[in-house]
All heavy atoms as TSV, in Angstrom:
chain	resi	resn	atom	element	x	y	z
A	1	MET	N	N	10.906	-35.792	1.238
A	1	MET	CA	C	10.920	-34.394	0.966
A	1	MET	C	C	9.871	-33.722	1.851
A	1	MET	O	O	8.770	-34.185	1.933
A	1	MET	CB	C	10.587	-34.258	-0.447
A	1	MET	CG	C	10.539	-32.844	-0.996
A	1	MET	SD	S	10.654	-32.826	-2.774
A	1	MET	CE	C	9.705	-31.428	-3.082
A	2	PRO	N	N	10.263	-32.662	2.531
A	2	PRO	CA	C	9.319	-31.998	3.468
A	2	PRO	C	C	8.234	-31.274	2.588
A	2	PRO	O	O	8.398	-31.029	1.512
A	2	PRO	CB	C	10.152	-30.932	4.164
A	2	PRO	CG	C	11.435	-30.830	3.411
A	2	PRO	CD	C	11.585	-32.024	2.531
A	3	GLU	N	N	6.979	-31.192	3.321
A	3	GLU	CA	C	5.894	-30.559	2.661
A	3	GLU	C	C	6.160	-29.117	2.445
A	3	GLU	O	O	6.650	-28.441	3.309
A	3	GLU	CB	C	4.645	-30.778	3.520
A	3	GLU	CG	C	3.361	-30.344	2.900
A	3	GLU	CD	C	2.187	-30.600	3.700
A	3	GLU	OE1	O	2.129	-31.671	4.369
A	3	GLU	OE2	O	1.276	-29.845	3.750
A	4	LEU	N	N	5.731	-28.547	1.257
A	4	LEU	CA	C	5.908	-27.242	0.974
A	4	LEU	C	C	4.641	-26.440	1.292
A	4	LEU	O	O	3.559	-26.928	0.738
A	4	LEU	CB	C	6.222	-27.119	-0.585
A	4	LEU	CG	C	6.586	-25.758	-1.165
A	4	LEU	CD1	C	7.870	-25.273	-0.424
A	4	LEU	CD2	C	6.752	-25.835	-2.580
A	5	SER	N	N	4.701	-25.443	2.009
A	5	SER	CA	C	3.460	-24.686	2.364
A	5	SER	C	C	3.048	-23.811	1.209
A	5	SER	O	O	3.834	-23.583	0.264
A	5	SER	CB	C	3.767	-23.756	3.562
A	5	SER	OG	O	4.601	-22.703	3.192
A	6	THR	N	N	1.759	-23.515	1.183
A	6	THR	CA	C	1.287	-22.609	0.165
A	6	THR	C	C	2.052	-21.317	0.068
A	6	THR	O	O	2.358	-20.817	-1.054
A	6	THR	CB	C	-0.248	-22.326	0.335
A	6	THR	OG1	O	-0.959	-23.512	0.447
A	6	THR	CG2	C	-0.820	-21.485	-0.750
A	7	GLU	N	N	2.334	-20.710	1.212
A	7	GLU	CA	C	3.085	-19.474	1.233
A	7	GLU	C	C	4.428	-19.587	0.690
A	7	GLU	O	O	4.969	-18.751	-0.100
A	7	GLU	CB	C	3.219	-18.899	2.687
A	7	GLU	CG	C	3.643	-17.548	2.829
A	7	GLU	CD	C	3.569	-17.007	4.266
A	7	GLU	OE1	O	2.849	-17.627	5.114
A	7	GLU	OE2	O	4.108	-15.937	4.526
A	8	ALA	N	N	5.092	-20.631	1.049
A	8	ALA	CA	C	6.571	-20.956	0.470
A	8	ALA	C	C	6.445	-21.042	-1.013
A	8	ALA	O	O	7.244	-20.634	-1.722
A	8	ALA	CB	C	7.145	-22.090	1.186
A	9	ALA	N	N	5.496	-21.851	-1.540
A	9	ALA	CA	C	5.343	-22.135	-2.929
A	9	ALA	C	C	5.095	-20.835	-3.658
A	9	ALA	O	O	5.682	-20.537	-4.684
A	9	ALA	CB	C	4.264	-23.120	-3.228
A	10	LEU	N	N	4.235	-20.020	-3.153
A	10	LEU	CA	C	3.904	-18.665	-3.731
A	10	LEU	C	C	5.159	-17.787	-3.745
A	10	LEU	O	O	5.378	-17.163	-4.713
A	10	LEU	CB	C	2.743	-17.943	-3.129
A	10	LEU	CG	C	1.346	-18.589	-3.350
A	10	LEU	CD1	C	0.342	-18.012	-2.483
A	10	LEU	CD2	C	0.951	-18.484	-4.841
A	11	ASN	N	N	5.900	-17.773	-2.687
A	11	ASN	CA	C	7.158	-16.946	-2.683
A	11	ASN	C	C	8.150	-17.486	-3.789
A	11	ASN	O	O	8.853	-16.653	-4.402
A	11	ASN	CB	C	7.810	-17.103	-1.322
A	11	ASN	CG	C	7.236	-16.034	-0.373
A	11	ASN	OD1	O	6.990	-14.918	-0.668
A	11	ASN	ND2	N	6.947	-16.510	0.865
A	12	ILE	N	N	8.277	-18.781	-3.942
A	12	ILE	CA	C	9.134	-19.297	-5.042
A	12	ILE	C	C	8.642	-18.891	-6.361
A	12	ILE	O	O	9.423	-18.491	-7.296
A	12	ILE	CB	C	9.199	-20.979	-4.917
A	12	ILE	CG1	C	9.991	-21.282	-3.660
A	12	ILE	CG2	C	9.791	-21.486	-6.118
A	12	ILE	CD1	C	9.800	-22.741	-3.285
A	13	LEU	N	N	7.327	-18.970	-6.636
A	13	LEU	CA	C	6.732	-18.503	-7.885
A	13	LEU	C	C	6.933	-17.007	-8.110
A	13	LEU	O	O	7.336	-16.596	-9.233
A	13	LEU	CB	C	5.272	-18.883	-7.904
A	13	LEU	CG	C	4.435	-18.572	-9.143
A	13	LEU	CD1	C	5.171	-19.177	-10.410
A	13	LEU	CD2	C	3.083	-18.929	-9.037
A	14	ILE	N	N	6.850	-16.246	-7.041
A	14	ILE	CA	C	7.060	-14.810	-7.162
A	14	ILE	C	C	8.488	-14.500	-7.519
A	14	ILE	O	O	8.771	-13.739	-8.506
A	14	ILE	CB	C	6.682	-14.060	-5.878
A	14	ILE	CG1	C	5.155	-13.974	-5.741
A	14	ILE	CG2	C	7.289	-12.689	-5.856
A	14	ILE	CD1	C	4.597	-13.541	-4.385
A	15	ASP	N	N	9.468	-15.168	-6.819
A	15	ASP	CA	C	10.852	-14.957	-7.232
A	15	ASP	C	C	11.140	-15.341	-8.639
A	15	ASP	O	O	11.856	-14.762	-9.325
A	15	ASP	CB	C	11.769	-15.836	-6.295
A	15	ASP	CG	C	11.785	-15.258	-4.864
A	15	ASP	OD1	O	11.358	-14.127	-4.676
A	15	ASP	OD2	O	12.251	-16.036	-3.965
A	16	TRP	N	N	10.580	-16.571	-9.139
A	16	TRP	CA	C	10.791	-16.959	-10.496
A	16	TRP	C	C	10.123	-16.001	-11.544
A	16	TRP	O	O	10.763	-15.715	-12.475
A	16	TRP	CB	C	10.149	-18.355	-10.608
A	16	TRP	CG	C	10.293	-18.971	-11.935
A	16	TRP	CD1	C	11.499	-19.480	-12.497
A	16	TRP	CD2	C	9.367	-19.163	-12.933
A	16	TRP	NE1	N	11.173	-19.963	-13.768
A	16	TRP	CE2	C	9.878	-19.730	-14.060
A	16	TRP	CE3	C	8.001	-18.820	-13.042
A	16	TRP	CZ2	C	9.138	-20.022	-15.231
A	16	TRP	CZ3	C	7.289	-19.070	-14.158
A	16	TRP	CH2	C	7.869	-19.756	-15.287
A	17	LEU	N	N	8.972	-15.541	-11.239
A	17	LEU	CA	C	8.404	-14.539	-12.179
A	17	LEU	C	C	9.206	-13.342	-12.248
A	17	LEU	O	O	9.435	-12.664	-13.268
A	17	LEU	CB	C	7.002	-14.206	-11.728
A	17	LEU	CG	C	5.961	-15.302	-11.934
A	17	LEU	CD1	C	4.652	-14.994	-11.218
A	17	LEU	CD2	C	5.715	-15.653	-13.371
A	18	GLN	N	N	9.712	-12.844	-11.053
A	18	GLN	CA	C	10.516	-11.629	-10.952
A	18	GLN	C	C	11.802	-11.853	-11.743
A	18	GLN	O	O	12.265	-10.899	-12.477
A	18	GLN	CB	C	10.748	-11.213	-9.535
A	18	GLN	CG	C	11.532	-9.840	-9.368
A	18	GLN	CD	C	10.576	-8.733	-9.975
A	18	GLN	OE1	O	9.463	-8.469	-9.538
A	18	GLN	NE2	N	11.173	-7.988	-10.947
A	19	ASP	N	N	12.435	-12.963	-11.616
A	19	ASP	CA	C	13.633	-13.266	-12.431
A	19	ASP	C	C	13.297	-13.241	-13.925
A	19	ASP	O	O	14.188	-12.726	-14.745
A	19	ASP	CB	C	14.286	-14.660	-12.030
A	19	ASP	CG	C	14.898	-14.612	-10.693
A	19	ASP	OD1	O	15.283	-13.594	-10.217
A	19	ASP	OD2	O	15.138	-15.795	-10.111
A	20	ASN	N	N	12.267	-13.842	-14.318
A	20	ASN	CA	C	11.839	-13.769	-15.721
A	20	ASN	C	C	11.713	-12.342	-16.224
A	20	ASN	O	O	12.268	-12.002	-17.298
A	20	ASN	CB	C	10.507	-14.385	-15.932
A	20	ASN	CG	C	10.569	-15.936	-15.896
A	20	ASN	OD1	O	11.569	-16.546	-16.030
A	20	ASN	ND2	N	9.353	-16.585	-15.658
A	21	ILE	N	N	11.157	-11.439	-15.376
A	21	ILE	CA	C	10.963	-10.069	-15.797
A	21	ILE	C	C	12.363	-9.364	-15.913
A	21	ILE	O	O	12.685	-8.650	-16.800
A	21	ILE	CB	C	10.085	-9.284	-14.728
A	21	ILE	CG1	C	8.625	-9.873	-14.851
A	21	ILE	CG2	C	10.136	-7.833	-14.960
A	21	ILE	CD1	C	7.729	-9.489	-13.671
A	22	ASP	N	N	13.211	-9.596	-14.875
A	22	ASP	CA	C	14.497	-8.986	-14.716
A	22	ASP	C	C	15.411	-9.371	-15.932
A	22	ASP	O	O	16.151	-8.632	-16.398
A	22	ASP	CB	C	15.229	-9.316	-13.468
A	22	ASP	CG	C	14.546	-8.667	-12.250
A	22	ASP	OD1	O	13.700	-7.748	-12.463
A	22	ASP	OD2	O	14.857	-9.089	-11.137
A	23	CYS	N	N	15.177	-10.663	-16.358
A	23	CYS	CA	C	16.023	-11.186	-17.502
A	23	CYS	C	C	15.451	-10.862	-18.857
A	23	CYS	O	O	16.069	-11.331	-19.835
A	23	CYS	CB	C	16.250	-12.681	-17.326
A	23	CYS	SG	S	17.269	-13.061	-15.857
A	24	GLY	N	N	14.291	-10.292	-18.905
A	24	GLY	CA	C	13.684	-9.995	-20.118
A	24	GLY	C	C	13.063	-11.231	-20.769
A	24	GLY	O	O	12.954	-11.201	-22.056
A	25	ASN	N	N	12.795	-12.260	-20.097
A	25	ASN	CA	C	12.229	-13.527	-20.653
A	25	ASN	C	C	10.821	-13.173	-21.157
A	25	ASN	O	O	10.038	-12.588	-20.440
A	25	ASN	CB	C	12.184	-14.482	-19.493
A	25	ASN	CG	C	11.734	-15.941	-20.052
A	25	ASN	OD1	O	11.094	-16.063	-21.052
A	25	ASN	ND2	N	12.168	-16.934	-19.350
A	26	GLU	N	N	10.575	-13.633	-22.393
A	26	GLU	CA	C	9.246	-13.252	-23.008
A	26	GLU	C	C	8.303	-14.467	-22.950
A	26	GLU	O	O	7.440	-14.676	-23.884
A	26	GLU	CB	C	9.491	-12.802	-24.483
A	26	GLU	CG	C	10.292	-11.483	-24.562
A	26	GLU	CD	C	10.373	-11.053	-25.843
A	26	GLU	OE1	O	9.728	-11.509	-26.844
A	26	GLU	OE2	O	11.244	-10.199	-26.027
A	27	LEU	N	N	8.505	-15.314	-21.894
A	27	LEU	CA	C	7.573	-16.502	-21.685
A	27	LEU	C	C	6.112	-16.113	-21.625
A	27	LEU	O	O	5.835	-15.116	-20.816
A	27	LEU	CB	C	8.029	-17.238	-20.448
A	27	LEU	CG	C	7.236	-18.468	-20.052
A	27	LEU	CD1	C	7.430	-19.585	-21.090
A	27	LEU	CD2	C	7.704	-18.976	-18.652
A	28	VAL	N	N	5.304	-16.660	-22.390
A	28	VAL	CA	C	3.821	-16.336	-22.325
A	28	VAL	C	C	3.116	-17.421	-21.851
A	28	VAL	O	O	3.282	-18.594	-22.305
A	28	VAL	CB	C	3.377	-15.922	-23.721
A	28	VAL	CG1	C	1.821	-15.714	-23.690
A	28	VAL	CG2	C	4.089	-14.634	-24.168
A	29	PHE	N	N	2.169	-17.247	-20.833
A	29	PHE	CA	C	1.341	-18.347	-20.273
A	29	PHE	C	C	0.077	-18.332	-20.949
A	29	PHE	O	O	-0.607	-17.320	-21.144
A	29	PHE	CB	C	1.124	-18.096	-18.728
A	29	PHE	CG	C	2.423	-18.003	-17.991
A	29	PHE	CD1	C	3.043	-16.733	-17.733
A	29	PHE	CD2	C	3.024	-19.075	-17.522
A	29	PHE	CE1	C	4.206	-16.699	-17.039
A	29	PHE	CE2	C	4.175	-19.034	-16.785
A	29	PHE	CZ	C	4.808	-17.897	-16.570
A	30	GLY	N	N	-0.345	-19.474	-21.436
A	30	GLY	CA	C	-1.648	-19.608	-22.156
A	30	GLY	C	C	-1.455	-19.512	-23.585
A	30	GLY	O	O	-0.903	-20.404	-24.272
A	31	ASN	N	N	-1.774	-18.383	-24.170
A	31	ASN	CA	C	-1.596	-18.153	-25.701
A	31	ASN	C	C	-1.031	-16.747	-25.979
A	31	ASN	O	O	-1.232	-15.906	-25.086
A	31	ASN	CB	C	-2.813	-18.562	-26.468
A	31	ASN	CG	C	-3.965	-17.652	-26.024
A	31	ASN	OD1	O	-3.866	-16.366	-26.017
A	31	ASN	ND2	N	-5.106	-18.162	-25.754
A	32	ASP	N	N	-0.494	-16.594	-27.165
A	32	ASP	CA	C	0.110	-15.270	-27.477
A	32	ASP	C	C	-0.953	-14.216	-27.597
A	32	ASP	O	O	-0.698	-13.033	-27.365
A	32	ASP	CB	C	0.843	-15.379	-28.801
A	32	ASP	CG	C	2.070	-16.259	-28.730
A	32	ASP	OD1	O	2.651	-16.437	-27.493
A	32	ASP	OD2	O	2.580	-16.746	-29.739
A	33	GLU	N	N	-2.202	-14.529	-27.838
A	33	GLU	CA	C	-3.247	-13.517	-28.026
A	33	GLU	C	C	-3.532	-12.821	-26.673
A	33	GLU	O	O	-3.850	-11.596	-26.710
A	33	GLU	CB	C	-4.458	-14.144	-28.613
A	33	GLU	CG	C	-4.290	-14.634	-30.012
A	33	GLU	CD	C	-5.443	-15.622	-30.436
A	33	GLU	OE1	O	-6.455	-15.731	-29.680
A	33	GLU	OE2	O	-5.304	-16.248	-31.550
A	34	ASP	N	N	-3.596	-13.596	-25.567
A	34	ASP	CA	C	-3.870	-13.037	-24.324
A	34	ASP	C	C	-2.678	-12.198	-23.700
A	34	ASP	O	O	-2.887	-11.248	-22.986
A	34	ASP	CB	C	-4.173	-14.107	-23.279
A	34	ASP	CG	C	-5.475	-14.817	-23.552
A	34	ASP	OD1	O	-6.293	-14.262	-24.279
A	34	ASP	OD2	O	-5.637	-16.002	-23.239
A	35	GLY	N	N	-1.397	-12.524	-24.186
A	35	GLY	CA	C	-0.238	-11.778	-23.724
A	35	GLY	C	C	-0.016	-11.984	-22.201
A	35	GLY	O	O	0.596	-10.974	-21.583
A	36	THR	N	N	-0.358	-13.031	-21.608
A	36	THR	CA	C	-0.207	-13.182	-20.161
A	36	THR	C	C	1.266	-13.565	-19.922
A	36	THR	O	O	1.611	-14.813	-19.964
A	36	THR	CB	C	-1.124	-14.266	-19.650
A	36	THR	OG1	O	-2.532	-13.717	-19.915
A	36	THR	CG2	C	-1.075	-14.203	-18.032
A	37	ASP	N	N	2.138	-12.618	-19.652
A	37	ASP	CA	C	3.517	-12.902	-19.343
A	37	ASP	C	C	3.816	-12.718	-17.941
A	37	ASP	O	O	2.833	-12.586	-17.076
A	37	ASP	CB	C	4.418	-12.103	-20.132
A	37	ASP	CG	C	4.264	-10.627	-19.934
A	37	ASP	OD1	O	3.377	-10.206	-19.014
A	37	ASP	OD2	O	4.963	-9.729	-20.569
A	38	SER	N	N	5.042	-12.915	-17.495
A	38	SER	CA	C	5.465	-12.863	-16.117
A	38	SER	C	C	4.930	-11.487	-15.503
A	38	SER	O	O	4.488	-11.510	-14.329
A	38	SER	CB	C	6.902	-13.005	-15.947
A	38	SER	OG	O	7.280	-14.447	-16.362
A	39	ALA	N	N	5.184	-10.435	-16.165
A	39	ALA	CA	C	4.793	-9.060	-15.705
A	39	ALA	C	C	3.324	-8.991	-15.447
A	39	ALA	O	O	2.899	-8.351	-14.456
A	39	ALA	CB	C	5.287	-8.056	-16.580
A	40	ALA	N	N	2.500	-9.576	-16.218
A	40	ALA	CA	C	1.079	-9.507	-15.943
A	40	ALA	C	C	0.626	-10.418	-14.940
A	40	ALA	O	O	-0.377	-10.214	-14.164
A	40	ALA	CB	C	0.303	-9.953	-17.255
A	41	LEU	N	N	1.305	-11.560	-14.828
A	41	LEU	CA	C	0.982	-12.541	-13.728
A	41	LEU	C	C	1.438	-12.193	-12.320
A	41	LEU	O	O	0.681	-12.401	-11.351
A	41	LEU	CB	C	1.408	-13.872	-14.105
A	41	LEU	CG	C	0.989	-15.148	-13.429
A	41	LEU	CD1	C	-0.492	-15.300	-13.512
A	41	LEU	CD2	C	1.588	-16.381	-14.032
A	42	LEU	N	N	2.473	-11.529	-12.218
A	42	LEU	CA	C	3.166	-11.283	-10.947
A	42	LEU	C	C	2.237	-10.551	-9.918
A	42	LEU	O	O	2.127	-11.002	-8.779
A	42	LEU	CB	C	4.460	-10.468	-11.081
A	42	LEU	CG	C	5.179	-10.203	-9.824
A	42	LEU	CD1	C	5.640	-11.391	-9.096
A	42	LEU	CD2	C	6.475	-9.292	-10.153
A	43	PRO	N	N	1.550	-9.527	-10.337
A	43	PRO	CA	C	0.738	-8.844	-9.256
A	43	PRO	C	C	-0.431	-9.750	-8.741
A	43	PRO	O	O	-0.782	-9.656	-7.632
A	43	PRO	CB	C	0.079	-7.628	-10.086
A	43	PRO	CG	C	0.829	-7.494	-11.272
A	43	PRO	CD	C	1.520	-8.740	-11.521
A	44	TRP	N	N	-0.913	-10.638	-9.614
A	44	TRP	CA	C	-1.994	-11.504	-9.116
A	44	TRP	C	C	-1.498	-12.605	-8.090
A	44	TRP	O	O	-2.127	-12.969	-7.172
A	44	TRP	CB	C	-2.522	-12.333	-10.325
A	44	TRP	CG	C	-3.368	-11.232	-11.121
A	44	TRP	CD1	C	-2.915	-10.700	-12.372
A	44	TRP	CD2	C	-4.604	-10.711	-10.835
A	44	TRP	NE1	N	-3.904	-9.800	-12.764
A	44	TRP	CE2	C	-4.931	-9.772	-11.985
A	44	TRP	CE3	C	-5.486	-10.794	-9.911
A	44	TRP	CZ2	C	-6.097	-8.979	-11.955
A	44	TRP	CZ3	C	-6.673	-10.009	-9.835
A	44	TRP	CH2	C	-7.028	-9.137	-10.916
A	45	ILE	N	N	-0.166	-13.004	-8.424
A	45	ILE	CA	C	0.376	-13.984	-7.508
A	45	ILE	C	C	0.680	-13.335	-6.129
A	45	ILE	O	O	0.581	-13.913	-5.092
A	45	ILE	CB	C	1.685	-14.643	-8.073
A	45	ILE	CG1	C	1.264	-15.325	-9.472
A	45	ILE	CG2	C	2.300	-15.647	-7.181
A	45	ILE	CD1	C	0.105	-16.402	-9.237
A	46	GLU	N	N	1.227	-12.121	-6.236
A	46	GLU	CA	C	1.451	-11.319	-4.958
A	46	GLU	C	C	0.225	-11.112	-4.197
A	46	GLU	O	O	0.199	-11.269	-2.971
A	46	GLU	CB	C	2.106	-10.029	-5.316
A	46	GLU	CG	C	3.554	-10.066	-5.877
A	46	GLU	CD	C	4.205	-8.852	-6.398
A	46	GLU	OE1	O	3.395	-7.991	-6.764
A	46	GLU	OE2	O	5.440	-8.716	-6.323
A	47	LYS	N	N	-0.840	-10.912	-4.837
A	47	LYS	CA	C	-2.201	-10.737	-4.169
A	47	LYS	C	C	-2.593	-12.004	-3.570
A	47	LYS	O	O	-3.148	-12.057	-2.407
A	47	LYS	CB	C	-3.282	-10.301	-5.211
A	47	LYS	CG	C	-4.655	-10.161	-4.794
A	47	LYS	CD	C	-4.944	-8.986	-4.006
A	47	LYS	CE	C	-6.443	-8.877	-3.806
A	47	LYS	NZ	N	-6.784	-8.491	-2.395
A	48	ALA	N	N	-2.388	-13.115	-4.291
A	48	ALA	CA	C	-2.753	-14.363	-3.716
A	48	ALA	C	C	-1.904	-14.683	-2.488
A	48	ALA	O	O	-2.390	-15.283	-1.450
A	48	ALA	CB	C	-2.566	-15.527	-4.759
A	49	LEU	N	N	-0.710	-14.348	-2.479
A	49	LEU	CA	C	0.209	-14.561	-1.275
A	49	LEU	C	C	-0.340	-13.663	-0.087
A	49	LEU	O	O	-0.420	-14.251	1.018
A	49	LEU	CB	C	1.676	-14.199	-1.620
A	49	LEU	CG	C	2.583	-14.114	-0.417
A	49	LEU	CD1	C	2.713	-15.619	0.166
A	49	LEU	CD2	C	4.000	-13.697	-0.864
A	50	GLN	N	N	-0.772	-12.502	-0.376
A	50	GLN	CA	C	-1.260	-11.617	0.756
A	50	GLN	C	C	-2.521	-12.182	1.264
A	50	GLN	O	O	-2.721	-12.274	2.509
A	50	GLN	CB	C	-1.622	-10.162	0.168
A	50	GLN	CG	C	-1.995	-9.197	1.253
A	50	GLN	CD	C	-1.085	-9.102	2.350
A	50	GLN	OE1	O	0.181	-9.089	2.135
A	50	GLN	NE2	N	-1.558	-8.909	3.619
A	51	GLU	N	N	-3.349	-12.766	0.462
A	51	GLU	CA	C	-4.700	-13.461	0.828
A	51	GLU	C	C	-4.365	-14.640	1.778
A	51	GLU	O	O	-5.047	-14.889	2.786
A	51	GLU	CB	C	-5.578	-13.733	-0.334
A	51	GLU	CG	C	-6.026	-12.571	-1.062
A	51	GLU	CD	C	-6.927	-11.734	-0.349
A	51	GLU	OE1	O	-7.713	-12.159	0.563
A	51	GLU	OE2	O	-6.857	-10.496	-0.567
A	52	VAL	N	N	-3.318	-15.360	1.366
A	52	VAL	CA	C	-2.954	-16.663	2.196
A	52	VAL	C	C	-2.385	-16.182	3.546
A	52	VAL	O	O	-2.839	-16.721	4.542
A	52	VAL	CB	C	-1.904	-17.479	1.359
A	52	VAL	CG1	C	-1.206	-18.437	2.250
A	52	VAL	CG2	C	-2.470	-18.131	0.249
A	53	ARG	N	N	-1.742	-15.142	3.539
A	53	ARG	CA	C	-1.234	-14.602	4.853
A	53	ARG	C	C	-2.408	-14.085	5.731
A	53	ARG	O	O	-2.331	-14.340	6.949
A	53	ARG	CB	C	-0.196	-13.500	4.633
A	53	ARG	CG	C	1.095	-13.958	4.055
A	53	ARG	CD	C	2.078	-12.855	3.793
A	53	ARG	NE	N	3.405	-13.339	3.391
A	53	ARG	CZ	C	4.184	-12.762	2.777
A	53	ARG	NH1	N	4.055	-11.457	2.410
A	53	ARG	NH2	N	5.410	-13.365	2.371
A	54	VAL	N	N	-3.353	-13.425	5.179
A	54	VAL	CA	C	-4.470	-12.906	5.946
A	54	VAL	C	C	-5.291	-14.150	6.413
A	54	VAL	O	O	-5.636	-14.187	7.647
A	54	VAL	CB	C	-5.413	-12.047	5.009
A	54	VAL	CG1	C	-6.809	-11.812	5.717
A	54	VAL	CG2	C	-4.700	-10.752	4.677
A	55	LEU	N	N	-5.459	-15.154	5.628
A	55	LEU	CA	C	-6.178	-16.335	6.075
A	55	LEU	C	C	-5.540	-17.008	7.206
A	55	LEU	O	O	-6.114	-17.532	8.114
A	55	LEU	CB	C	-6.383	-17.333	4.810
A	55	LEU	CG	C	-7.061	-18.625	5.158
A	55	LEU	CD1	C	-8.523	-18.339	5.656
A	55	LEU	CD2	C	-7.092	-19.522	3.837
A	56	ARG	N	N	-4.123	-17.182	7.045
A	56	ARG	CA	C	-3.415	-17.792	8.022
A	56	ARG	C	C	-3.469	-17.010	9.455
A	56	ARG	O	O	-3.614	-17.690	10.435
A	56	ARG	CB	C	-1.876	-17.926	7.679
A	56	ARG	CG	C	-1.089	-18.790	8.665
A	56	ARG	CD	C	0.330	-19.013	8.013
A	56	ARG	NE	N	0.349	-19.453	6.726
A	56	ARG	CZ	C	0.226	-20.634	6.230
A	56	ARG	NH1	N	0.064	-21.660	7.065
A	56	ARG	NH2	N	0.325	-20.875	4.905
A	57	HIS	N	N	-3.508	-15.758	9.350
A	57	HIS	CA	C	-3.628	-14.900	10.513
A	57	HIS	C	C	-5.069	-15.089	11.100
A	57	HIS	O	O	-5.159	-15.205	12.380
A	57	HIS	CB	C	-3.389	-13.391	10.163
A	57	HIS	CG	C	-3.586	-12.524	11.219
A	57	HIS	ND1	N	-2.711	-12.249	12.281
A	57	HIS	CD2	C	-4.579	-11.623	11.511
A	57	HIS	CE1	C	-3.114	-11.436	13.143
A	57	HIS	NE2	N	-4.275	-10.955	12.645
A	58	LEU	N	N	-6.022	-15.129	10.347
A	58	LEU	CA	C	-7.371	-15.356	10.913
A	58	LEU	C	C	-7.457	-16.765	11.460
A	58	LEU	O	O	-8.135	-16.819	12.559
A	58	LEU	CB	C	-8.366	-15.123	9.722
A	58	LEU	CG	C	-8.540	-13.654	9.220
A	58	LEU	CD1	C	-9.512	-13.809	8.024
A	58	LEU	CD2	C	-9.065	-12.846	10.298
A	59	GLN	N	N	-6.861	-17.679	10.905
A	59	GLN	CA	C	-6.865	-19.009	11.483
A	59	GLN	C	C	-6.200	-19.073	12.817
A	59	GLN	O	O	-6.678	-19.667	13.798
A	59	GLN	CB	C	-6.158	-20.051	10.585
A	59	GLN	CG	C	-7.014	-20.341	9.377
A	59	GLN	CD	C	-6.203	-21.184	8.323
A	59	GLN	OE1	O	-4.991	-21.124	8.283
A	59	GLN	NE2	N	-6.849	-21.913	7.552
A	60	LEU	N	N	-5.087	-18.379	12.969
A	60	LEU	CA	C	-4.407	-18.252	14.278
A	60	LEU	C	C	-5.279	-17.526	15.295
A	60	LEU	O	O	-5.258	-17.966	16.500
A	60	LEU	CB	C	-3.068	-17.491	14.093
A	60	LEU	CG	C	-1.973	-18.284	13.298
A	60	LEU	CD1	C	-0.701	-17.450	13.053
A	60	LEU	CD2	C	-1.597	-19.584	14.154
A	61	LEU	N	N	-5.893	-16.473	14.913
A	61	LEU	CA	C	-6.793	-15.811	15.839
A	61	LEU	C	C	-7.949	-16.690	16.325
A	61	LEU	O	O	-8.250	-16.779	17.473
A	61	LEU	CB	C	-7.382	-14.479	15.153
A	61	LEU	CG	C	-6.437	-13.350	14.963
A	61	LEU	CD1	C	-7.061	-12.246	14.217
A	61	LEU	CD2	C	-5.888	-12.881	16.302
A	62	GLN	N	N	-8.548	-17.461	15.352
A	62	GLN	CA	C	-9.633	-18.341	15.756
A	62	GLN	C	C	-9.112	-19.384	16.653
A	62	GLN	O	O	-9.774	-19.793	17.640
A	62	GLN	CB	C	-10.268	-18.930	14.542
A	62	GLN	CG	C	-11.364	-19.879	14.759
A	62	GLN	CD	C	-12.066	-20.417	13.532
A	62	GLN	OE1	O	-11.433	-20.355	12.383
A	62	GLN	NE2	N	-13.216	-20.971	13.729
A	63	GLN	N	N	-7.983	-19.916	16.372
A	63	GLN	CA	C	-7.421	-21.016	17.218
A	63	GLN	C	C	-7.123	-20.489	18.644
A	63	GLN	O	O	-7.287	-21.137	19.618
A	63	GLN	CB	C	-6.029	-21.574	16.717
A	63	GLN	CG	C	-5.475	-22.728	17.372
A	63	GLN	CD	C	-6.494	-23.888	17.488
A	63	GLN	OE1	O	-7.085	-24.260	16.461
A	63	GLN	NE2	N	-6.476	-24.579	18.495
A	64	ALA	N	N	-6.608	-19.280	18.806
A	64	ALA	CA	C	-6.360	-18.629	20.080
A	64	ALA	C	C	-7.656	-18.464	20.813
A	64	ALA	O	O	-7.692	-18.630	22.067
A	64	ALA	CB	C	-5.625	-17.331	19.948
A	65	ARG	N	N	-8.772	-18.151	20.182
A	65	ARG	CA	C	-10.080	-17.957	20.934
A	65	ARG	C	C	-10.473	-19.407	21.424
A	65	ARG	O	O	-11.144	-19.437	22.456
A	65	ARG	CB	C	-11.090	-17.495	19.870
A	65	ARG	CG	C	-11.034	-16.037	19.676
A	65	ARG	CD	C	-12.158	-15.485	18.801
A	65	ARG	NE	N	-13.383	-16.061	19.143
A	65	ARG	CZ	C	-14.461	-16.196	18.308
A	65	ARG	NH1	N	-14.378	-15.900	17.029
A	65	ARG	NH2	N	-15.616	-16.743	18.683
A	66	ILE	N	N	-10.212	-20.484	20.606
A	66	ILE	CA	C	-10.663	-21.848	21.077
A	66	ILE	C	C	-9.922	-22.222	22.263
A	66	ILE	O	O	-10.312	-22.904	23.196
A	66	ILE	CB	C	-10.611	-22.808	19.894
A	66	ILE	CG1	C	-11.603	-22.358	18.768
A	66	ILE	CG2	C	-10.760	-24.318	20.319
A	66	ILE	CD1	C	-11.465	-23.146	17.491
A	67	ASP	N	N	-8.538	-22.036	22.235
A	67	ASP	CA	C	-7.619	-22.432	23.234
A	67	ASP	C	C	-7.946	-21.642	24.521
A	67	ASP	O	O	-8.104	-21.741	25.607
A	67	ASP	CB	C	-6.214	-22.281	22.883
A	67	ASP	CG	C	-5.848	-23.217	21.682
A	67	ASP	OD1	O	-6.614	-24.192	21.522
A	67	ASP	OD2	O	-4.829	-22.959	21.047
C-alpha cells in the first residue's frame, strides 16, 4: 500500500466530516457534554490542512535555496 501523505489524509478527513454534516449525522467525538461534532471539528481540520500546505511551501523554498 502506498504511503499516505499528511495532506492527502487531511483531505480525506475533511471530505468525511463534510459528508457527516451533509447527511445530518450526529456523531459526537469525545463526549456528549463537549458537543464536538463534525461541524465543530471541520474548521480545525481545514486550518491544519492550510498549515501543512504552508509548511510544505516553506520546505520547498528552503530546499531551493540549498540547491
